[in-house]
ZATOR-989179 format. One record per atom (N, C-alpha, C): x, y, z negated. Coordinates in steps of 0.1 Angstrom, whole numbers, plus 2048, in hexadecimal, padded with zeros to 3 digits. Layout:
<kolmars>
XYZ/...
</kolmars>
This chain:
<kolmars>
622455BE6/61E44FBD9/62B449BD2/62D44DBC6/638449BBE/63443CBB7/63E432BB7/63B426BAF/641427BA1/648431B9E/64E433B90/643437B87/645434B7A/63C438B70/644440B65/63D44AB60/643452B55/63E44DB48/64844AB3F/644445B31/63B44FB2A/632449B23/629452B1B/632459B10/62F465B0D/63746CB03/635465AF5/640465AEE/63F45FAE0/636467AD7/62E45FAD0/625465AC6/62C469ABA/628474AB4/62F479AA8/625477A9C/619472A9F/60F471A94/60D463A90/61645AA92/61444CA90/61C447A84/620450A7B/62844BA70/621441A67/614442A67/60C439A5F/60A42BA65/60F42AA72/60D41DA79/619414A78/623418A71/62F40FA70/62C402A69/6323F7A6E/62F3EAA68/6323EBA59/62A3E4A52/62B3E3A43/6373DBA40/6403E1A37/64C3DAA32/6493D5A25/6543D1A1E/6533CCA10/64E3D7A07/6483D39FC/6433DD9F3/64E3E59ED/64D3F29EC/6583FA9E7/65B3F79D8/6673F89D5/66B3F59C7/6664019BE/65F3FE9B3/65B4099AA/6674109A4/66641D9A3/67142599E/66D42B991/674428986/67142E979/67C438976/67A44296D/68444C96A/68D446960/69A44A961/6A4446957/6A044A949/699455948/69545A93B/68B450934/68144B93C/678442936/67F435932/68843093A/690424936/69842692A/69E432929/6A643591D/69D435910/69243B912/68943C906/68442E902/68142690C/67D418908/689411902/695413907/6A140C900/6A34118F2/6A141E8F0/6A24238E2/69741D8D9/68B41C8DE/6804168D6/6834078D3/6884008DD/68B3F28DB/6963F08D0/6A13F88D2/6AC3F78C9/6A93FB8BB/6A14068B9/69D40B8AC/6944018A5/6893FD8AC/6803F38A6/6863E68A2/68F3E18AB/6953D48A8/69F3D589C/6A73E089C/6B03E2891/6A93E3883/69D3EB884/6963EC877/6903DF872/68A3D787C/6853CA878/6903C1873/69B3C187A/6A63B8875/6AB3BC867/6AC3C9864/6B03CD857/6A63C984D/6993CB84F/68F3C6846/68F3B7844/6923B084E/6923A184D/69E39D845/6A93A3847/6B53A083F/6B33A4830/6AC3AF82E/6AB3B4820/6A03AC818/6953A981F/68A3A3818/68639581C/68C390826/68838382B/67C384834/677378839/66B377841/65F377838/65538083B/649381834/64B382825/65138D820/65438E811/64738E80A/64738A7FD/63B3897F5/6393967ED/64339E7EA/6413AA7E2/63B3B47EB/6313BB7E5/6283C47ED/62F3CE7F6/6383D77F0/63E3E17F7/6483DC801/64F3D17FE/6583CB807/6513C5813/6463BF811/63E3BA81C/6393C5825/6353D081F/6313DC827/63C3E1830/6483E382A/6533E7832/6563DD83D/6563D183A/6593C6844/64F3C784F/6423C884C/6383C9857/6393D685F/63C3E1858/63D3ED860/6493ED869/6543E7865/65F3E586E/65C3DC87A/6543D1877/6503C8881/6473D088B/63F3D9887/6373E1890/6403EA899/64B3F0893/6543F789B/65A3EF8A6/65E3E38A2/6633D98AC/6593D78B7/64D3D48B4/6423D18BE/6403DD8C7/63F3E98C1/63D3F58CA/6493F68D3/6553F38CF/6613F38D8/65F3E98E3/6593DD8E0/6563D48EB/64C3D98F5/6423E08F0/6383E68F9/63F3F0903/6483F88FD/650401906/6593F9910/65E3EE90B/6673E6914/65F3E0920/6533DB91D/64B3D5927/6463E0931/6433EC92C/63F3F7934/64A3FA93E/6573FA93A/6623FC943/6643F194D/6623E4948/6623D9951/6573DA95C/64C3E0959/6413E2962/6453ED96C/6493F8967/64C403970/658401979/6613F9975/66D3F697D/66C3EA986/6603E3985/65F3D698C/6693CC988/66B3CA97B/6763C2977/6743B397B/6683AE97B/6653A097E/65F39F98C/65E3AA993/6573AA9A0/64D3B59A2/6493B89AE/6403C39B0/6323BE9B5/6303B19B6/6233AC9BA/6193AD9AF/60D3AA9B3/6013AA9AA/6033A099E/6083949A1/60A38B997/61438F98C/61F395991/62939A988/6243A597F/61C3AE985/6173B997D/60C3B4973/6043AA978/5FA3A596F/60039E963/60B397965/61239095A/61739A94F/61C3A5954/6213AF94A/6153B6943/60A3B894A/5FE3BD944/5F93B3939/5F93A693C/5F539C932/5FE39D926/60B39E928/61439F91D/6113AC915/60D3B791B/6093C2913/5FD3BF90A/5F43B8910/5E83B4908/5EC3AB8FC/5F53A18FE/5FA3998F4/6013A18E9/6093AA8ED/6103B38E3/6063BB8DC/5FC3C08E2/5F23C88DC/5EB3C08D1/5E73B48D4/5E13AC8CA/5EA3A88BE/5F73A68C2/6013A38B7/6033AF8AE/6023BB8B4/6033C78AC/5F73C98A3/5EB3C68A7/5E03C689E/5E23BC893/5E73B0896/5EA3A688C/5F43AC881/5FF3B2886/6083B787C/6033C3874/5FB3CB87B/5F53D6874/5EB3D2869/5E43C786C/5DA3C1862/5E23BC856/5ED3B5859/5F53AF84F/5FB3BA846/5FF3C584C/6053D0844/5FB3D883C/5EF3DB841/5E63E483B/5D93DD835/5D63D183A/5CA3C9835/5CE3BB831/5D83B9829/5DD3AC826/5D23A3820/5C83A981A/5BD3A0814/5B639781E/5B839A82B/5B1392835/5BA38883C/5C6386836/5D037D83D/5CB36E83D/5C236A834/5BD35D834/5B035B83D/5AB365842/59F36484A/5A235E858/59835685D/59A34F869/59D358875/597364875/59936D880/5A7373880/5AC375874/5BA37A873/5C436F877/5C2363873/5CB358877/5CB356886/5BF35888C/5BF35789B/5C63628A1/5C536E89C/5CC37A8A1/5DB37989F/5DF373894/5ED372891/5F436989B/5ED3608A2/5F33578AC/5F935F8B7/5F436C8B9/5F93738C4/6073798C2/60C3788B6/61A37C8B2/6233738BA/6233668B7/62C35D8BE/62935C8CD/61C35D8D1/61935D8DF/61F3688E7/61F3748E1/6253808E7/63437E8E9/63A3788DF/6493768E0/64D36B8EA/6443618EB/6473578F6/64535E903/63B367904/63936E911/645376914/64C37D90A/65838490D/66337B912/66436F90D/66E366911/66C362920/660360924/65D35D932/66036893B/65D374936/66138093E/670381940/67837E935/68637E936/68B375940/685369941/68935F94B/687365959/67B36B95B/678370968/68137C96C/685384962/68E38F965/69B38A96B/6A037F964/6AD37A968/6AC374976/6A036D979/69F367987/69D372991/69537C98E/691386999/69D38E99D/6A6391993/6B2399996/6B03A799A/6A43AC997/6A13BA99A/6A83C4990/6AA3C0984/6B33C697B/6C13C097D/6CB3C897B/6D83C397E/6E13C4972/6ED3BD973/6F73BE968/6F13B895B/6F53BF950/6F03BB943/6E13BB941/6DB3C5948/6CC3C6947/6C53BA94E/6CC3B3956/6C63A795C/6C639B953/6D139994C/6D338D944/6D038F935/6D239B930/6CF39D921/6C139A91D/6B739E925/6A939B921/6A738C91E/6AE383926/6AC375924/6B1370916/6BC376912/6C1372905/6B93798FA/6B53868FB/6AE38D8F1/6A03878F0/6993848FB/68C37F8FA/68A3708F8/69536A8F5/69535C8F0/69335B8E1/68F3668DB/68E3678CC/68435D8C7/67835C8CD/66E3528C9/6723448CB/6773408D7/67B3328D9/68632D8CF/68E3368CB/6993328C2/6943338B3/68E33D8AF/68B33F8A1/67F33889C/6753358A4/66932E8A0/66D32089C/6763198A4/67A30B89F/68330C892/68B317891/694318886/68B31A879/68032187A/67732386F/67131686A/67030D873/66A30086F/6752F686A/6812F786F/68B2EE86C/6932F2860/6972FF860/69F305855/69A312851/68F31384A/688320847/69132983F/69B324837/6A332D82F/6AD335838/6AF32F844/6B933684D/6B2340857/6A533F858/69F347862/6A0356861/6A135C854/6A336A854/6B036F85A/6BA366859/6C736A85F/6C836786E/6C235C873/6C235A881/6B8364888/6AD367882/6A4371888/6AA37F889/6B038387D/6B639187D/6C2391887/6CA387886/6D638788F/6D238789E/6C737F8A1/6C337F8AF/6BD38D8B3/6B63948AA/6B13A18AD/6BD3AB8B0/6C73AA8A8/6D33B38A9/6DA3B08B6/6DE3A38B8/6E53A08C4/6DD3A18D1/6D039E8D0/6C739E8DB/6C03AB8DE/6B63AE8D7/6AE3B98DA/6B53C78D7/6BC3C88CC/6C33D48CA/6CD3D78D5/6D53CD8D9/6DE3CE8E4/6D73D18F1/6CC3CB8F4/6C43CE900/6C03DC900/6BB3E18F4/6B73EF8F4/6C23F98F6/6CE3F58F2/6DA3FE8F4/6DD3FE903/6DD3F2909/6DF3F1918/6D63FA91F/6C93F991C/6BF401923/6C1410921/6C5414914/6C6422911/6D3428917/6DD420919/6EA42591D/6EC42392C/6E5419932/6E7415940/6DA413947/6D141D947/6C441B94C/6C441895B/6CE41C962/6CF41A971/6CF40B974/6D340296B/6D33F496E/6C53EF970/6BA3F696C/6AD3F296F/6A73F797C/6AF3FF983/6AA40598F/6A441398D/6A5417980/69F42597D/6A8430984/6A243B986/6A844698D/6A6453985/6AF45C986/6AE46997E/6A3471985/
</kolmars>
């Protein structure tokens, strides 16, 4: 009788039994990041130009329409930006992080409805429902600022893509107080912030998408 034992042969069908590791990092395509960057830069530049040309909320009909349409372009650019933040896991990959970005999409959607109403149905601008809807404009921008803070802390985006969103998305915390303190200056601060912040961020994403973790 032998007292030695023969090891059981290794199983080759247990790949699914490996211990669970950290959640894999979402991978977006560089093409999708570039497209989002172009959308952000284009919409921001258009709104900045209209703001410099006509001021904030111009009273002349066609000027107001142009202003609102360029604001819509800007907002659609932000929708694309948040989509990229979601697919790249910019603020994290957990359920809470993804939920927060979905909430921001909802806020942006309601803000877009507000802008569209102002552009095409201005006769309702004094209605209570419109005034309530219009509150989602600043709320959506504050949400973007909070996302910018989280991107910087998380460090999942690198280089300029990590820090530029914090500056770009501080648009609301800077310009809302300026509008109250020095309203005559706000077209210049708002447009300048768009150019230095969001337009530059769009260029970073369009030219260096790999900083977000995107792959070809």
